[in-house]
MDAnalysis code that builds the backbone (N, CA, C; Angstrom):
import MDAnalysis as mda
import numpy as np

u = mda.Universe.empty(327, n_residues=109, atom_resindex=np.repeat(np.arange(109), 3), trajectory=True)
u.add_TopologyAttr("name", ["N", "CA", "C"] * 109)
u.add_TopologyAttr("resid", np.arange(1, 110))
u.add_TopologyAttr("resname", ["MET", "GLY", "THR", "TRP", "GLU", "ALA", "VAL", "ILE", "ALA", "VAL", "LEU", "GLY", "LEU", "THR", "VAL", "ILE", "THR", "ILE", "PHE", "THR", "ARG", "GLY", "PHE", "PHE", "PHE", "LEU", "THR", "GLU", "ARG", "GLU", "VAL", "PRO", "ILE", "PRO", "GLY", "TRP", "LEU", "ARG", "GLN", "GLY", "LEU", "ARG", "TYR", "ALA", "PRO", "LEU", "ALA", "ALA", "MET", "ALA", "ALA", "VAL", "VAL", "VAL", "PRO", "GLU", "VAL", "VAL", "MET", "LEU", "GLN", "GLY", "GLN", "LEU", "ILE", "GLY", "THR", "TRP", "GLN", "ASP", "ALA", "ARG", "LEU", "PHE", "ALA", "VAL", "ALA", "ALA", "GLY", "ALA", "ALA", "TRP", "PHE", "TRP", "TRP", "ARG", "ARG", "GLY", "ILE", "LEU", "GLY", "THR", "ILE", "LEU", "VAL", "GLY", "MET", "ALA", "VAL", "LEU", "LEU", "PRO", "LEU", "ARG", "LEU", "GLY", "LEU", "GLY", "TRP"])
u.atoms.positions = np.array([
    [8.822, 10.703, -1.969],
    [9.702, 9.565, -2.034],
    [10.825, 9.902, -3.014],
    [12.044, 9.681, -2.583],
    [13.192, 9.964, -3.423],
    [13.419, 8.858, -4.452],
    [14.375, 9.118, -5.332],
    [14.668, 8.158, -6.402],
    [15.165, 6.837, -5.836],
    [16.091, 6.900, -4.887],
    [16.624, 5.654, -4.326],
    [15.569, 4.890, -3.543],
    [14.725, 5.576, -2.857],
    [13.638, 4.898, -2.129],
    [12.711, 4.188, -3.097],
    [12.408, 4.815, -4.225],
    [11.556, 4.187, -5.236],
    [12.237, 2.963, -5.827],
    [13.536, 3.060, -6.099],
    [14.278, 1.915, -6.652],
    [14.286, 0.766, -5.653],
    [14.533, 1.061, -4.395],
    [14.538, 0.018, -3.366],
    [13.147, -0.601, -3.239],
    [12.099, 0.210, -3.287],
    [10.731, -0.315, -3.201],
    [10.418, -1.229, -4.372],
    [10.799, -0.832, -5.576],
    [10.534, -1.650, -6.761],
    [11.317, -2.956, -6.680],
    [12.580, -2.888, -6.287],
    [13.374, -4.111, -6.158],
    [12.811, -5.035, -5.074],
    [12.416, -4.463, -3.954],
    [11.822, -5.272, -2.890],
    [10.533, -5.953, -3.335],
    [9.672, -5.200, -4.017],
    [8.430, -5.789, -4.516],
    [8.703, -6.860, -5.566],
    [9.756, -6.660, -6.372],
    [10.126, -7.666, -7.364],
    [10.555, -8.961, -6.694],
    [11.405, -8.856, -5.676],
    [11.864, -10.047, -4.958],
    [10.696, -10.763, -4.289],
    [9.824, -10.013, -3.651],
    [8.667, -10.621, -2.986],
    [7.766, -11.313, -4.004],
    [7.530, -10.678, -5.150],
    [6.678, -11.270, -6.182],
    [7.289, -12.550, -6.733],
    [8.580, -12.515, -7.031],
    [9.234, -13.720, -7.564],
    [9.200, -14.844, -6.541],
    [9.453, -14.527, -5.281],
    [9.443, -15.566, -4.255],
    [8.055, -16.167, -4.063],
    [7.032, -15.317, -3.959],
    [5.695, -15.855, -3.696],
    [5.132, -16.602, -4.898],
    [5.412, -16.147, -6.102],
    [4.905, -16.838, -7.286],
    [5.716, -18.079, -7.614],
    [6.989, -18.075, -7.251],
    [7.835, -19.221, -7.552],
    [7.997, -20.189, -6.396],
    [7.279, -19.946, -5.301],
    [7.418, -20.771, -4.104],
    [7.200, -22.257, -4.389],
    [6.202, -22.579, -5.170],
    [5.891, -23.981, -5.423],
    [6.886, -24.624, -6.393],
    [7.639, -23.813, -7.123],
    [8.664, -24.349, -8.024],
    [9.978, -24.623, -7.291],
    [10.129, -24.096, -6.087],
    [11.369, -24.269, -5.339],
    [11.495, -25.652, -4.721],
    [10.400, -26.334, -4.498],
    [10.445, -27.666, -3.897],
    [10.631, -28.723, -4.987],
    [11.244, -29.834, -4.597],
    [11.496, -30.906, -5.550],
    [10.273, -31.793, -5.754],
    [9.430, -31.863, -4.758],
    [8.228, -32.697, -4.893],
    [6.985, -31.826, -4.788],
    [5.880, -32.374, -5.209],
    [4.627, -31.623, -5.179],
    [4.166, -31.420, -3.746],
    [3.724, -30.207, -3.456],
    [3.224, -29.891, -2.126],
    [1.800, -30.421, -2.025],
    [1.536, -31.277, -1.013],
    [0.178, -31.819, -0.900],
    [-0.817, -30.741, -0.477],
    [-1.913, -30.663, -1.200],
    [-2.980, -29.718, -0.888],
    [-4.240, -30.534, -0.612],
    [-4.911, -30.276, 0.496],
    [-6.142, -31.009, 0.786],
    [-7.188, -30.808, -0.309],
    [-8.032, -31.790, -0.488],
    [-9.061, -31.736, -1.529],
    [-9.998, -30.558, -1.388],
    [-10.379, -30.220, -0.155],
    [-11.302, -29.100, 0.056],
    [-10.649, -27.786, -0.345],
    [-9.336, -27.648, -0.123],
    [-8.649, -26.425, -0.527],
    [-8.510, -26.358, -2.044],
    [-8.188, -27.489, -2.647],
    [-8.082, -27.541, -4.105],
    [-9.422, -27.180, -4.751],
    [-10.512, -27.673, -4.183],
    [-11.851, -27.362, -4.690],
    [-12.159, -25.874, -4.523],
    [-11.782, -25.299, -3.392],
    [-12.039, -23.886, -3.150],
    [-11.217, -22.977, -4.045],
    [-9.994, -23.379, -4.366],
    [-9.133, -22.559, -5.223],
    [-9.630, -22.480, -6.657],
    [-10.504, -23.376, -7.043],
    [-11.081, -23.301, -8.388],
    [-11.905, -22.032, -8.567],
    [-12.455, -21.516, -7.473],
    [-13.323, -20.345, -7.541],
    [-12.571, -19.037, -7.292],
    [-11.289, -19.092, -6.991],
    [-10.519, -17.881, -6.686],
    [-10.487, -16.892, -7.846],
    [-10.238, -17.317, -9.101],
    [-10.238, -16.322, -10.183],
    [-11.592, -15.635, -10.369],
    [-12.664, -16.381, -10.240],
    [-13.997, -15.790, -10.367],
    [-14.254, -14.790, -9.239],
    [-13.863, -15.144, -8.027],
    [-14.051, -14.241, -6.894],
    [-13.226, -12.965, -7.064],
    [-12.008, -13.101, -7.561],
    [-11.162, -11.919, -7.773],
    [-11.758, -11.012, -8.843],
    [-12.243, -11.598, -9.933],
    [-12.861, -10.787, -10.983],
    [-14.098, -10.070, -10.463],
    [-14.919, -10.783, -9.715],
    [-16.127, -10.162, -9.167],
    [-15.771, -9.021, -8.220],
    [-14.718, -9.199, -7.416],
    [-14.309, -8.159, -6.475],
    [-13.817, -6.907, -7.193],
    [-13.295, -7.056, -8.391],
    [-12.803, -5.906, -9.140],
    [-13.908, -5.283, -9.994],
    [-14.707, -6.108, -10.663],
    [-15.660, -5.620, -11.655],
    [-16.945, -5.084, -11.018],
    [-17.502, -5.770, -10.052],
    [-18.807, -5.377, -9.495],
    [-18.791, -3.963, -8.909],
    [-17.816, -3.585, -8.084],
    [-17.831, -2.194, -7.599],
    [-17.708, -1.168, -8.724],
    [-16.959, -1.513, -9.764],
    [-16.806, -0.581, -10.891],
    [-18.127, -0.384, -11.630],
    [-18.968, -1.392, -11.638],
    [-20.233, -1.321, -12.361],
    [-21.308, -0.618, -11.549],
    [-21.387, -0.877, -10.259],
    [-22.516, -0.376, -9.469],
    [-22.209, 0.881, -8.659],
    [-20.962, 1.375, -8.708],
    [-20.620, 2.549, -7.915],
    [-20.048, 3.656, -8.794],
    [-20.285, 4.869, -8.367],
    [-19.750, 6.044, -9.038],
    [-19.223, 6.990, -7.969],
    [-17.945, 7.249, -7.957],
    [-17.281, 8.109, -6.981],
    [-17.593, 7.688, -5.545],
    [-17.546, 6.384, -5.295],
    [-17.733, 5.859, -3.953],
    [-19.168, 5.720, -3.494],
    [-20.124, 6.038, -4.344],
    [-21.538, 5.940, -3.989],
    [-22.235, 5.020, -4.977],
    [-23.267, 4.330, -4.514],
    [-24.059, 3.508, -5.430],
    [-24.710, 4.404, -6.470],
    [-24.789, 3.922, -7.685],
    [-25.406, 4.738, -8.735],
    [-26.883, 4.905, -8.413],
    [-27.398, 6.072, -8.729],
    [-28.771, 6.385, -8.353],
    [-29.743, 6.417, -9.516],
    [-29.290, 6.060, -10.711],
    [-30.157, 6.122, -11.876],
    [-29.968, 4.888, -12.732],
    [-30.982, 4.531, -13.465],
    [-30.856, 3.395, -14.380],
    [-30.229, 3.834, -15.694],
    [-30.087, 5.154, -15.892],
    [-29.486, 5.673, -17.121],
    [-27.966, 5.696, -17.001],
    [-27.402, 4.540, -16.812],
    [-25.957, 4.379, -16.736],
    [-25.566, 3.333, -17.770],
    [-24.672, 3.702, -18.653],
    [-24.286, 2.822, -19.757],
    [-23.698, 1.507, -19.262],
    [-23.062, 1.535, -18.108],
    [-22.433, 0.313, -17.586],
    [-23.459, -0.776, -17.299],
    [-24.625, -0.384, -16.807],
    [-25.658, -1.388, -16.508],
    [-26.120, -2.109, -17.770],
    [-26.330, -1.355, -18.834],
    [-26.768, -1.963, -20.087],
    [-25.657, -2.788, -20.724],
    [-24.416, -2.325, -20.601],
    [-23.286, -3.077, -21.147],
    [-23.107, -4.394, -20.410],
    [-23.263, -4.382, -19.104],
    [-23.161, -5.623, -18.326],
    [-24.289, -6.568, -18.686],
    [-25.491, -6.056, -18.826],
    [-26.628, -6.905, -19.199],
    [-26.409, -7.533, -20.577],
    [-25.933, -6.745, -21.538],
    [-25.687, -7.275, -22.882],
    [-24.555, -8.297, -22.862],
    [-23.477, -8.001, -22.145],
    [-22.365, -8.945, -22.047],
    [-22.770, -10.232, -21.358],
    [-23.557, -10.130, -20.301],
    [-24.023, -11.336, -19.606],
    [-24.930, -12.170, -20.490],
    [-25.785, -11.507, -21.255],
    [-26.666, -12.243, -22.178],
    [-25.835, -12.966, -23.239],
    [-24.821, -12.306, -23.767],
    [-23.953, -12.945, -24.762],
    [-23.238, -14.148, -24.150],
    [-22.713, -13.980, -22.951],
    [-21.999, -15.088, -22.325],
    [-22.940, -16.255, -22.052],
    [-24.151, -15.963, -21.618],
    [-25.109, -17.031, -21.346],
    [-25.456, -17.768, -22.640],
    [-25.533, -17.026, -23.747],
    [-25.914, -17.619, -25.037],
    [-24.760, -18.367, -25.677],
    [-23.555, -17.765, -25.739],
    [-22.451, -18.329, -26.501],
    [-21.290, -18.879, -25.674],
    [-21.183, -18.513, -24.415],
    [-20.102, -18.944, -23.528],
    [-18.714, -18.533, -24.024],
    [-18.605, -17.358, -24.615],
    [-17.318, -16.893, -25.110],
    [-16.888, -15.611, -24.431],
    [-15.657, -15.579, -23.928],
    [-15.171, -14.407, -23.215],
    [-14.946, -13.227, -24.161],
    [-14.292, -13.479, -25.290],
    [-14.017, -12.392, -26.225],
    [-15.314, -11.758, -26.726],
    [-16.301, -12.574, -27.076],
    [-17.591, -12.052, -27.511],
    [-18.278, -11.248, -26.423],
    [-18.134, -11.695, -25.180],
    [-18.720, -10.977, -24.053],
    [-18.127, -9.575, -23.948],
    [-16.817, -9.482, -24.066],
    [-16.152, -8.183, -23.988],
    [-16.565, -7.295, -25.155],
    [-16.572, -7.863, -26.358],
    [-16.919, -7.075, -27.542],
    [-18.360, -6.577, -27.495],
    [-19.282, -7.434, -27.092],
    [-20.692, -7.024, -27.008],
    [-20.873, -5.957, -25.927],
    [-20.239, -6.153, -24.779],
    [-20.334, -5.151, -23.718],
    [-19.815, -3.795, -24.166],
    [-18.684, -3.803, -24.867],
    [-18.125, -2.538, -25.352],
    [-18.967, -1.949, -26.480],
    [-19.560, -2.809, -27.310],
    [-20.417, -2.318, -28.398],
    [-21.665, -1.633, -27.848],
    [-22.094, -2.003, -26.673],
    [-23.231, -1.334, -26.041],
    [-22.763, -0.114, -25.245],
    [-21.647, -0.249, -24.541],
    [-21.166, 0.824, -23.677],
    [-20.771, 2.074, -24.456],
    [-19.991, 1.908, -25.501],
    [-19.474, 3.078, -26.217],
    [-20.554, 3.943, -26.858],
    [-21.520, 3.389, -27.593],
    [-22.554, 4.281, -28.152],
    [-23.379, 4.984, -27.076],
    [-23.671, 4.286, -25.981],
    [-24.446, 4.929, -24.920],
    [-23.639, 6.042, -24.249],
    [-22.369, 5.797, -24.022],
    [-21.547, 6.787, -23.353],
    [-21.193, 7.953, -24.281],
    [-20.795, 7.636, -25.499],
    [-20.399, 8.700, -26.426],
    [-21.596, 9.358, -27.109],
    [-22.609, 8.557, -27.464],
    [-23.759, 9.097, -28.167],
    [-24.743, 9.815, -27.271],
    [-25.103, 9.192, -26.159],
    [-26.080, 9.780, -25.255],
    [-25.472, 10.515, -24.071],
    [-24.182, 10.329, -23.875],
    [-23.516, 11.010, -22.775],
    [-23.797, 10.417, -21.407],
    [-24.215, 9.175, -21.376],
    [-24.502, 8.519, -20.087],
    [-23.220, 8.289, -19.367],
])
């Protein structure tokens, strides 16, 4: 891809992003959304996070992990336990990383 093609692609993606994200701001009145859709959209961020995080945790190079000696499994378990106990996102991340790093760097998992 040449320089101009890359510039055109970036500009095109910028315009598309601004239009799609600002679509609801372009109207003068609120766009009516059915109750069932509004209820379903509450779960969209959770579904997106699960779609990104779960494959990263349970797969390695496109294959399911074949051993329990994977630092990610223990980090997820520790983070989930923290979240269940305290309901804090920052603590969940910190606890998960506090388990992941020693296992990965110390034991080489």
